[in-house]
C-alpha positions in Angstrom: 56.8 87.0 48.5 58.2 83.8 47.7 60.9 84.9 45.4 62.0 87.8 47.8 62.2 85.0 51.0 63.9 82.9 48.6 66.5 85.5 47.9 67.2 86.6 51.6 67.5 82.7 52.7 70.0 82.3 49.9 73.0 83.6 51.9 72.0 81.7 55.1 72.4 78.3 52.6 75.8 79.2 52.1 76.5 80.1 55.6 77.5 76.8 56.9 80.0 76.5 53.8 82.3 79.5 55.3 81.6 78.8 58.8 83.1 75.8 58.9 86.4 76.3 57.0 86.8 79.2 59.7 85.9 77.1 62.6 88.7 74.5 61.2 91.1 77.0 60.9 90.8 78.9 64.0 91.0 75.2 65.6 94.0 74.3 63.9 95.7 77.4 65.0 94.5 77.2 68.9 96.0 73.4 68.6 99.0 75.3 67.5 99.6 77.7 70.3 98.7 74.7 72.6 101.5 72.9 70.9 104.2 75.9 71.0 103.5 76.8 74.7 103.6 73.2 76.1 107.3 72.8 75.4 106.7 69.7 73.4 109.7 68.9 71.1 111.5 72.1 72.4 114.7 69.7 73.5 116.1 70.5 70.4 119.7 70.9 69.9 121.2 74.4 68.8 121.6 75.8 65.3 124.3 78.6 63.8 120.9 81.1 64.1 120.6 80.5 67.8 120.5 84.1 69.5 123.8 85.0 70.7 123.4 88.2 72.1 123.8 86.7 75.7 127.6 86.4 74.4 130.1 89.7 74.9 132.1 90.3 71.6 135.0 89.1 73.4 133.4 85.5 74.5 132.5 85.5 70.7 135.9 85.8 69.5 137.3 83.3 72.4 134.8 80.7 71.3 136.0 80.9 67.7 139.6 80.9 68.0 138.9 77.7 70.4 136.8 76.3 67.6 140.1 76.6 65.4 142.0 74.3 67.9 142.1 70.6 68.8 139.9 71.2 71.8 136.8 71.5 69.3 137.3 67.9 68.5 137.5 66.5 72.1 135.4 68.9 74.2 131.7 70.7 74.2 130.8 73.8 75.1 128.0 73.4 78.1 126.3 74.8 81.4 125.1 78.2 82.3 126.6 80.1 79.2 125.3 77.5 76.9 122.0 77.1 78.4 121.7 81.2 78.4 122.9 81.9 74.9 121.3 78.9 72.7 118.3 78.1 74.7 117.0 80.8 77.2 118.2 84.3 76.6 117.3 84.3 80.5 120.7 85.8 81.9 124.1 87.4 81.2 127.3 84.3 82.4 130.8 85.3 82.7 132.0 81.8 82.4 132.6 79.0 79.8 132.4 75.3 80.7 133.7 72.7 78.8 133.0 69.1 79.4 134.8 65.9 77.7 134.7 62.4 78.4 137.9 61.5 77.1 140.3 61.6 80.4 143.6 62.5 77.9 141.6 65.3 76.5 142.8 67.7 79.3 146.4 67.4 78.4 145.1 69.5 75.2 144.2 72.5 77.2 147.1 74.7 78.0 148.8 74.2 74.6 145.7 74.8 72.7 144.6 77.8 74.7 148.0 79.3 74.5 147.6 79.2 70.7 144.1 80.6 70.9 145.1 83.8 73.5 148.1 84.1 71.1 145.9 84.7 68.1 143.6 87.3 70.3 146.6 89.0 71.8 145.1 88.0 75.1 146.8 86.9 78.1 146.2 83.2 79.8 146.5 82.4 83.6 146.0 79.0 85.0 144.3 79.1 88.5 143.6 75.3 89.1 144.9 72.2 87.4 144.3 68.9 88.3 143.7 65.5 86.2 140.3 65.8 85.8 139.7 69.6 85.9 141.3 72.6 84.6 140.5 76.5 85.7 141.7 79.5 83.6 141.2 83.1 83.3 141.9 84.7 79.9 142.0 88.4 79.7 141.8 90.7 76.8 144.3 94.1 76.4 140.7 96.1 77.1 140.4 94.5 80.4 137.8 92.0 80.2 138.4 88.8 81.7 136.5 85.1 81.1 136.9 82.4 83.4 136.8 78.7 81.2 136.5 75.4 82.9 137.8 72.1 81.7 136.3 69.2 82.9 136.0 65.6 82.2 132.1 64.3 82.9 130.7 61.0 82.9 130.5 59.6 79.2 126.8 58.6 80.1 124.4 61.0 78.1 120.7 61.3 77.6 121.0 62.9 74.1 123.9 63.8 71.5 126.0 67.2 71.1 125.6 69.1 67.9 127.9 71.1 65.8 127.3 74.9 66.1 128.9 76.4 62.5 129.0 79.7 63.9 131.7 79.0 66.3 133.2 75.3 65.1 132.2 74.1 68.5 130.3 71.0 69.5 127.2 72.8 72.0 125.5 70.4 74.7 121.9 69.7 74.2 119.3 70.9 76.4 118.1 67.9 78.2 121.4 66.7 79.3 121.9 70.5 80.2 119.0 70.7 82.7 120.0 67.2 84.0 123.3 68.5 85.3 122.0 71.6 86.2 119.6 69.8 88.8 122.7 67.8 89.9 124.7 70.8 90.4 121.7 72.4 92.8 121.6 69.2 94.5 125.4 69.3 95.5 126.0 73.3 95.8 122.8 75.0 95.5 124.3 78.2 93.7 121.9 81.3 93.0 122.6 80.7 89.4 121.5 76.9 89.5 118.3 78.0 91.1 117.5 80.8 88.6 118.5 78.2 85.8 116.2 75.3 86.7 113.5 78.2 87.2 113.4 79.3 83.7 114.0 75.9 82.5 110.9 74.7 84.2 108.7 77.7 83.4 109.9 77.8 79.4 111.0 74.4 78.3 110.3 71.4 80.9 108.4 71.1 84.5 110.4 69.9 87.3 108.8 66.6 87.3 109.4 65.9 84.1 113.3 66.8 84.3 113.7 65.1 87.4 113.8 61.4 86.2 116.3 62.5 83.7 118.5 63.9 86.1 118.3 60.9 88.6 119.6 58.8 85.3 122.8 60.7 85.6 123.2 61.6 89.1 122.5 58.2 91.5 121.7 58.9 94.9 119.2 61.9 94.2 116.5 60.6 96.7 113.8 63.2 97.6 114.5 63.6 100.6 117.9 65.2 100.4 116.6 66.9 97.2 114.2 68.7 99.1 116.7 69.8 101.8 118.6 71.2 98.7 115.7 73.0 97.3 114.9 74.5 100.9 118.6 76.2 100.4 116.9 78.9 98.3 115.8 80.7 101.0 119.8 81.8 101.5 119.6 83.8 97.8 120.6 87.1 98.8 121.4 88.2 94.9 120.7 87.1 91.5 122.8 86.7 88.6 122.9 89.6 85.9 119.3 89.2 84.8 117.8 89.6 81.1 114.3 88.4 81.6 112.4 89.9 84.8 112.6 87.5 88.3 112.4 88.5 91.9 113.9 86.7 94.9 110.4 85.9 96.3 109.5 84.8 93.3 112.0 82.3 92.9 112.2 81.2 96.3 108.0 80.8 96.6 108.6 78.3 93.7 111.1 76.2 95.0 109.8 76.3 98.3 106.4 74.6 97.1 108.4 72.2 95.3 110.3 71.3 98.3 106.8 70.8 100.3 105.7 68.7 97.1 108.4 66.7 97.6 108.4 65.9 101.0 104.6 65.3 101.0 105.3 62.6 98.7 107.2 60.8 100.6 106.0 57.9 102.8 105.8 58.2 106.6 108.2 56.9 109.0 107.0 53.9 110.4 
C-alpha cells in the first residue's frame, strides 16, 4: 500500500513545479495584451514598413517625385492622409497636406512641383496662392486628380517629424497630427475631422489625454466653445470613404457624449 501510494503521490509533488511557470507565462501574456490594447507608447513616428495601401498608386508616385525636390528639405507630410496611411488605415483621403515652419519655403512650391509634374507627365493647376498658403491640383493623364495644400504652420511642435525612406519625405508624428485635428474640429467641424478624432480616440489615445496637448498648440480652446464644436456632429450627413466600419449614429453618439461631459464639468455661473 505504501509503495503504491508513494508512486501515485509523486506526480502531485511535481505539479507545482509545472503549474507555477505556466501561471507566470499566462500572467506575462495578459500584461502584454493590456499594454498593447491600452495604446501606451503608440505615439511613435512612422517607419518605412508602415502600411501605405491607403494611398493610390498615383499618390505614391507623386509623393516619391516630391521627395526628390527641394520641398523634401522644407516641408513635412501631415493631415488626414498621413494619419490614415501611416497610423490608422481607417479611411481613404484624396488630399496631400504639407506644412513648414519656414515662411520662405512657400517660394519653392511652384518651381519644385512643376519639376515633379514634368517627371510624372502630369498637369499642374494652382487654385489659391497666398503668402502662407498654397492650394493646387495635380492631374495624371489617366484622369486621377490630387489636391495638395502647402501651408506655414506654427514652429511649436510636440514631437519631431521623422524621415520616411520610402518617399524621401518627412512625415508628421501622431501626437501633432491629433492635436492639429482637434484644433481643426474646433474651427471648422468637418466630417473628416470627426471621423479622424473618433478613430484616434478609439485606437490610440483617449480624448481626455489628447485635449491638453491640443490646448498647447491652440490657445483659447475653452470647454464651452469646444463642446459647441463637438455638438456640430449633428450636422454630419455623409462620411468619407471608409476602410473601417463606422456609422453616423455611432459617431454622433460618441461626440455628443463628449460635449455633455465637457458641459457637465464646467463651473456653474454665479
